[in-house]
PAFI-951304 format. One line per 8 residues: number of its first residue (from 1); their letters; for each residue x, y, z of N, C-alpha, C. Coordinates in nm, 4 decimals. Layout:
NUM> A> X,Y,Z,X,Y,Z,X,Y,Z ~ ...
***
This chain:
1> MDIIALAT> -8.1745,-9.6849,-0.0019,-8.0876,-9.7716,0.0753,-8.0188,-9.6874,0.1830 ~ -8.0180,-9.7362,0.3071,-7.9522,-9.6594,0.4124,-7.7997,-9.6722,0.4022 ~ -7.7305,-9.5866,0.4733,-7.5850,-9.5771,0.4629,-7.5164,-9.7078,0.5035 ~ -7.5607,-9.7701,0.6120,-7.4978,-9.8942,0.6577,-7.5205,-10.0059,0.5565 ~ -7.6417,-10.0165,0.5032,-7.6694,-10.1195,0.4022,-7.5833,-10.0971,0.2785 ~ -7.5708,-9.9715,0.2365,-7.4872,-9.9393,0.1214,-7.3415,-9.9722,0.1500 ~ -7.2927,-9.9310,0.2667,-7.1530,-9.9583,0.3036,-7.1269,-10.1083,0.3093 ~ -7.2202,-10.1837,0.3657,-7.2053,-10.3291,0.3740,-7.1942,-10.3893,0.2350
9> KLLNDNMG> -7.2832,-10.3489,0.1449,-7.2801,-10.4015,0.0089,-7.1495,-10.3659,-0.0612 ~ -7.1101,-10.2392,-0.0528,-6.9887,-10.1952,-0.1210,-6.8635,-10.2624,-0.0657 ~ -6.8518,-10.2705,0.0665,-6.7343,-10.3349,0.1250,-6.7302,-10.4839,0.0920 ~ -6.8434,-10.5499,0.0981,-6.8474,-10.6913,0.0601,-6.8055,-10.7088,-0.0853 ~ -6.8598,-10.6261,-0.1738,-6.8261,-10.6358,-0.3161,-6.6787,-10.6051,-0.3396 ~ -6.6280,-10.4988,-0.2766,-6.4899,-10.4553,-0.2989,-6.3866,-10.5523,-0.2437 ~ -6.4203,-10.6184,-0.1325,-6.3224,-10.7048,-0.0670,-6.3534,-10.8533,-0.0816 ~ -6.4608,-10.8865,-0.1526,-6.4958,-11.0266,-0.1717,-6.5329,-11.0961,-0.0418
17> LSLDSAQV> -6.6032,-11.0265,0.0448,-6.6408,-11.0806,0.1754,-6.7911,-11.0999,0.1855 ~ -6.8336,-11.1541,0.2987,-6.9763,-11.1690,0.3291,-7.0033,-11.1169,0.4694 ~ -6.9759,-10.9895,0.4902,-6.9963,-10.9270,0.6205,-7.1434,-10.8947,0.6404 ~ -7.1879,-10.8949,0.7661,-7.3246,-10.8504,0.7920,-7.3219,-10.7028,0.8312 ~ -7.4373,-10.6401,0.8272,-7.4441,-10.4960,0.8501,-7.4008,-10.4583,0.9917 ~ -7.4240,-10.5440,1.0900,-7.3820,-10.5135,1.2269,-7.2300,-10.5065,1.2366 ~ -7.1636,-10.5964,1.1686,-7.0170,-10.5980,1.1687,-6.9611,-10.4730,1.1004 ~ -7.0193,-10.4364,0.9869,-6.9755,-10.3170,0.9147,-7.0054,-10.1923,0.9973
25> SAALSGLI> -7.1225,-10.1864,1.0576,-7.1599,-10.0718,1.1396,-7.0617,-10.0528,1.2549 ~ -7.0274,-10.1610,1.3226,-6.9340,-10.1530,1.4347,-6.7971,-10.1040,1.3884 ~ -6.7501,-10.1561,1.2757,-6.6189,-10.1162,1.2248,-6.6195,-9.9699,1.1801 ~ -6.7235,-9.9294,1.1082,-6.7319,-9.7902,1.0632,-6.7492,-9.6933,1.1795 ~ -6.8200,-9.7347,1.2826,-6.8381,-9.6496,1.4004,-6.7043,-9.6160,1.4646 ~ -6.6105,-9.7105,1.4588,-6.4780,-9.6851,1.5131,-6.4025,-9.5791,1.4353 ~ -6.4295,-9.5689,1.3067,-6.3623,-9.4705,1.2212,-6.4372,-9.3389,1.2128 ~ -6.5669,-9.3471,1.1845,-6.6447,-9.2266,1.1561,-6.7774,-9.2264,1.2314
33> GDGQGGID> -6.7744,-9.2786,1.3518,-6.8961,-9.2837,1.4319,-6.9312,-9.1485,1.4911 ~ -7.0580,-9.1332,1.5218,-7.1068,-9.0088,1.5808,-7.1184,-9.0183,1.7331 ~ -7.0745,-9.1306,1.7891,-7.0815,-9.1490,1.9336,-7.2158,-9.1999,1.9820 ~ -7.3120,-9.2143,1.8891,-7.4457,-9.2605,1.9254,-7.4882,-9.3797,1.8406 ~ -7.3908,-9.4508,1.7841,-7.4208,-9.5679,1.7040,-7.4440,-9.5392,1.5567 ~ -7.4363,-9.4128,1.5176,-7.4545,-9.3759,1.3771,-7.3217,-9.3447,1.3114 ~ -7.3295,-9.3114,1.1852,-7.2119,-9.2777,1.1063,-7.2125,-9.1270,1.0826 ~ -7.1014,-9.0617,1.1112,-7.0900,-8.9157,1.1006,-7.0167,-8.8774,0.9720
41> LAGLASKM> -7.0886,-8.8799,0.8608,-7.0273,-8.8444,0.7329,-6.9953,-8.6954,0.7264 ~ -7.0731,-8.6134,0.7943,-7.0434,-8.4699,0.7969,-6.9101,-8.4455,0.8681 ~ -6.8834,-8.5200,0.9744,-6.7550,-8.5092,1.0440,-6.6403,-8.5525,0.9548 ~ -6.6623,-8.6592,0.8782,-6.5606,-8.7041,0.7831,-6.5371,-8.5969,0.6776 ~ -6.6439,-8.5374,0.6281,-6.6312,-8.4318,0.5271,-6.5522,-8.3146,0.5835 ~ -6.5786,-8.2786,0.7066,-6.5065,-8.1685,0.7704,-6.3582,-8.2013,0.7840 ~ -6.3281,-8.3254,0.8255,-6.1892,-8.3692,0.8399,-6.1184,-8.3660,0.7040 ~ -6.1874,-8.4082,0.5999,-6.1276,-8.4056,0.4665,-6.1041,-8.2622,0.4202
49> GQNGDLGA> -6.1979,-8.1741,0.4513,-6.1854,-8.0348,0.4117,-6.0658,-7.9660,0.4750 ~ -6.0177,-8.0196,0.5858,-5.9036,-7.9627,0.6566,-5.7734,-8.0324,0.6214 ~ -5.7774,-8.1261,0.5273,-5.6613,-8.2096,0.4988,-5.6131,-8.1921,0.3549 ~ -5.5575,-8.0759,0.3257,-5.4935,-8.0508,0.1968,-5.5847,-8.0663,0.0776 ~ -5.5387,-8.1414,-0.0200,-5.6086,-8.1576,-0.1473,-5.7355,-8.2421,-0.1376 ~ -5.7643,-8.2944,-0.0209,-5.8808,-8.3813,-0.0061,-6.0127,-8.3034,-0.0095 ~ -6.0081,-8.1726,0.0128,-6.1290,-8.0906,0.0042,-6.1859,-8.0897,-0.1362 ~ -6.0987,-8.0792,-0.2366,-6.1443,-8.0820,-0.3758,-6.2002,-8.2194,-0.4111
57> LLGSWLGD> -6.1376,-8.3215,-0.3590,-6.1859,-8.4578,-0.3805,-6.3262,-8.4728,-0.3229 ~ -6.3457,-8.4223,-0.2027,-6.4765,-8.4257,-0.1375,-6.5807,-8.3534,-0.2223 ~ -6.5434,-8.2384,-0.2784,-6.6355,-8.1627,-0.3625,-6.6881,-8.2452,-0.4788 ~ -6.6035,-8.3323,-0.5337,-6.6495,-8.4160,-0.6453,-6.7524,-8.5188,-0.5995 ~ -6.7425,-8.5621,-0.4746,-6.8379,-8.6600,-0.4224,-6.9723,-8.5960,-0.3912 ~ -6.9686,-8.4717,-0.3466,-7.0919,-8.4034,-0.3077,-7.1628,-8.3388,-0.4252 ~ -7.0904,-8.3154,-0.5338,-7.1490,-8.2520,-0.6507,-7.2194,-8.3515,-0.7407 ~ -7.2680,-8.3003,-0.8527,-7.3437,-8.3836,-0.9458,-7.2571,-8.4541,-1.0487
65> GPNRALSA> -7.1312,-8.4188,-1.0612,-7.0434,-8.4789,-1.1618,-6.9877,-8.6122,-1.1153 ~ -6.8895,-8.6616,-1.1890,-6.8276,-8.7902,-1.1530,-6.7480,-8.7786,-1.0227 ~ -6.7410,-8.8885,-0.9506,-6.6659,-8.8933,-0.8249,-6.5194,-8.9206,-0.8541 ~ -6.4313,-8.8354,-0.7992,-6.2883,-8.8608,-0.8099,-6.2516,-8.9710,-0.7113 ~ -6.1511,-9.0495,-0.7483,-6.1086,-9.1637,-0.6671,-6.0303,-9.1189,-0.5442 ~ -6.0429,-9.1958,-0.4389,-5.9669,-9.1778,-0.3157,-5.8643,-9.2900,-0.3096 ~ -5.7388,-9.2559,-0.2863,-5.6357,-9.3598,-0.2757,-5.6321,-9.4156,-0.1338 ~ -5.5809,-9.5367,-0.1227,-5.5645,-9.5980,0.0094,-5.4684,-9.5152,0.0939
73> DSLTRIFG> -5.3655,-9.4550,0.0317,-5.2714,-9.3702,0.1051,-5.3410,-9.2470,0.1618 ~ -5.4288,-9.1849,0.0821,-5.5035,-9.0683,0.1306,-5.5948,-9.1077,0.2451 ~ -5.6547,-9.2235,0.2354,-5.7415,-9.2720,0.3424,-5.6625,-9.2868,0.4725 ~ -5.5414,-9.3395,0.4619,-5.4560,-9.3541,0.5796,-5.4171,-9.2177,0.6354 ~ -5.3973,-9.1183,0.5482,-5.3695,-8.9823,0.5940,-5.4860,-8.9252,0.6739 ~ -5.6071,-8.9569,0.6329,-5.7264,-8.9067,0.7010,-5.7406,-8.9699,0.8398 ~ -5.7280,-9.1013,0.8462,-5.7602,-9.1736,0.9697,-5.6394,-9.2137,1.0535 ~ -5.5259,-9.2310,0.9909,-5.4078,-9.2812,1.0615,-5.4011,-9.4326,1.0535
81> QADISKFA> -5.2791,-9.4837,1.0555,-5.2573,-9.6270,1.0400,-5.3192,-9.7084,1.1532 ~ -5.3144,-9.6574,1.2749,-5.3688,-9.7327,1.3889,-5.5189,-9.7554,1.3733 ~ -5.5928,-9.6515,1.3327,-5.7380,-9.6661,1.3159,-5.7715,-9.7563,1.1977 ~ -5.6928,-9.7489,1.0904,-5.7143,-9.8379,0.9758,-5.6895,-9.9823,1.0174 ~ -5.5859,-10.0062,1.0961,-5.5566,-10.1423,1.1441,-5.6689,-10.1954,1.2321 ~ -5.7219,-10.1099,1.3178,-5.8344,-10.1513,1.4031,-5.9570,-10.1840,1.3177 ~ -5.9872,-10.0979,1.2198,-6.0984,-10.1203,1.1277,-6.0805,-10.2547,1.0565 ~ -5.9598,-10.2803,1.0079,-5.9305,-10.4060,0.9377,-5.9531,-10.5264,1.0289
89> GQLGVDPA> -5.9059,-10.5147,1.1522,-5.9233,-10.6240,1.2473,-6.0695,-10.6550,1.2740 ~ -6.1526,-10.5495,1.2804,-6.2954,-10.5700,1.3035,-6.3628,-10.6390,1.1855 ~ -6.3060,-10.6204,1.0663,-6.3619,-10.6845,0.9474,-6.2969,-10.8189,0.9175 ~ -6.1862,-10.8477,0.9854,-6.1170,-10.9741,0.9642,-6.0327,-10.9771,0.8373 ~ -5.9781,-10.8621,0.7991,-5.8920,-10.8534,0.6813,-5.7642,-10.7790,0.7187 ~ -5.6662,-10.7824,0.6299,-5.5430,-10.7090,0.6557,-5.5655,-10.5597,0.6287 ~ -5.4823,-10.4728,0.6874,-5.5013,-10.3284,0.6709,-5.4986,-10.2802,0.5259 ~ -5.4150,-10.3383,0.4423,-5.4092,-10.2949,0.3020,-5.5409,-10.3237,0.2303
97> TASQGLAD> -5.5986,-10.4398,0.2560,-5.7271,-10.4754,0.1958,-5.8373,-10.3841,0.2467 ~ -5.8370,-10.3575,0.3771,-5.9383,-10.2695,0.4360,-5.9258,-10.1280,0.3804 ~ -5.8031,-10.0775,0.3703,-5.7816,-9.9421,0.3176,-5.8323,-9.9300,0.1753 ~ -5.7965,-10.0267,0.0923,-5.8382,-10.0191,-0.0476,-5.9893,-10.0368,-0.0614 ~ -6.0468,-10.1280,0.0159,-6.1917,-10.1501,0.0099,-6.2686,-10.0260,0.0526 ~ -6.2242,-9.9622,0.1607,-6.2916,-9.8427,0.2086,-6.2666,-9.7246,0.1154 ~ -6.1457,-9.7153,0.0604,-6.1145,-9.6078,-0.0347,-6.2040,-9.6178,-0.1584 ~ -6.2338,-9.7381,-0.2009,-6.3235,-9.7575,-0.3155,-6.4688,-9.7274,-0.2786
105> ALPKIMDQ> -6.5066,-9.7574,-0.1548,-6.6458,-9.7434,-0.1124,-6.6836,-9.6014,-0.0703 ~ -6.5930,-9.5288,-0.0059,-6.6285,-9.3979,0.0507,-6.6833,-9.2976,-0.0504 ~ -6.6248,-9.2849,-0.1693,-6.6833,-9.1895,-0.2643,-6.8296,-9.2205,-0.2968 ~ -6.8618,-9.3475,-0.3098,-6.9988,-9.3879,-0.3420,-7.0912,-9.3653,-0.2220 ~ -7.0411,-9.3922,-0.1020,-7.1212,-9.3715,0.0188,-7.1518,-9.2228,0.0358 ~ -7.0496,-9.1394,0.0229,-7.0692,-8.9949,0.0383,-7.1592,-8.9401,-0.0713 ~ -7.1408,-8.9881,-0.1929,-7.2235,-8.9434,-0.3045,-7.3700,-8.9769,-0.2787 ~ -7.3947,-9.0990,-0.2351,-7.5311,-9.1427,-0.2060,-7.5903,-9.0642,-0.0887
113> ASSGGNLL> -7.5075,-9.0414,0.0139,-7.5551,-8.9694,0.1323,-7.5866,-8.8241,0.1007 ~ -7.5164,-8.7685,0.0035,-7.5384,-8.6276,-0.0292,-7.6488,-8.6090,-0.1321 ~ -7.7019,-8.7169,-0.1840,-7.8118,-8.7078,-0.2804,-7.9312,-8.6408,-0.2139 ~ -7.9801,-8.5363,-0.2733,-8.0915,-8.4633,-0.2145,-8.0470,-8.3551,-0.1178 ~ -7.9158,-8.3412,-0.0974,-7.8634,-8.2311,-0.0170,-7.8561,-8.2548,0.1317 ~ -7.8892,-8.3740,0.1824,-7.8889,-8.3961,0.3265,-7.7519,-8.3739,0.3890 ~ -7.6485,-8.4292,0.3295,-7.5157,-8.4132,0.3856,-7.4681,-8.2704,0.3689 ~ -7.4941,-8.2124,0.2545,-7.4547,-8.0742,0.2299,-7.5197,-7.9814,0.3327
121> ASLGGADG> -7.6452,-8.0069,0.3631,-7.7153,-7.9244,0.4623,-7.6491,-7.9373,0.5993 ~ -7.6046,-8.0570,0.6337,-7.5428,-8.0761,0.7646,-7.4061,-8.0089,0.7737 ~ -7.3472,-7.9753,0.6588,-7.2208,-7.9021,0.6573,-7.2428,-7.7520,0.6577 ~ -7.3677,-7.7097,0.6617,-7.3976,-7.5674,0.6580,-7.4254,-7.5195,0.5175 ~ -7.4700,-7.6095,0.4313,-7.5015,-7.5733,0.2932,-7.3762,-7.5487,0.2117 ~ -7.3947,-7.4901,0.0959,-7.2818,-7.4641,0.0066,-7.1811,-7.3713,0.0726 ~ -7.2287,-7.2751,0.1526,-7.1369,-7.1838,0.2212,-7.0480,-7.2593,0.3203 ~ -7.1062,-7.3558,0.3898,-7.0280,-7.4354,0.4839,-6.9232,-7.5194,0.4132
129> LMGAAKSL> -6.9603,-7.5764,0.2999,-6.8649,-7.6535,0.2219,-6.7549,-7.5627,0.1695 ~ -6.7924,-7.4450,0.1227,-6.6927,-7.3504,0.0731,-6.6020,-7.3036,0.1861 ~ -6.6579,-7.2875,0.3056,-6.5762,-7.2497,0.4204,-6.4720,-7.3563,0.4521 ~ -6.5143,-7.4829,0.4431,-6.4193,-7.5921,0.4653,-6.3118,-7.5911,0.3575 ~ -6.3514,-7.5662,0.2337,-6.2548,-7.5604,0.1237,-6.1597,-7.4422,0.1407 ~ -6.2119,-7.3272,0.1837,-6.1275,-7.2085,0.2030,-6.0235,-7.2316,0.3114 ~ -6.0592,-7.3138,0.4111,-5.9640,-7.3382,0.5199,-5.8392,-7.4096,0.4691 ~ -5.8504,-7.4711,0.3526,-5.7344,-7.5383,0.2939,-5.6265,-7.4389,0.2546
137> FS> -5.6673,-7.3187,0.2196,-5.5747,-7.2220,0.1641,-5.5380,-7.1111,0.2607 ~ -5.5811,-7.1217,0.3856,-5.5487,-7.0156,0.4813,-5.4439,-7.0608,0.5808
***
């Protein structure tokens, strides 16, 4: 399953909606777009690695163990309230619903995207991930 299809399914399930993939893609592009119509999960991973305790949380999503939960508050710390509000507006929901829906979906999206090492490779492999984690403590 591709990332947009997975995100569409998860967001619909989490928020009780019936969004189409184009709508989800447009909304996600505003938050974590790569500037070319795709989703930049490696950029999100890098941003999380630079944001305090979120690097360890990211490690749980990229590893083989269970995924640690992301709170809606942490999600707002990553993106900012203005971007969350814009994302919510594109989906036709209130910001609190959008934050919680995306907070529930992101660990699963990142976990799925990192299956087989594709996302990890785009971060520069394990060394790149460790470098992002080390930046938390410097």
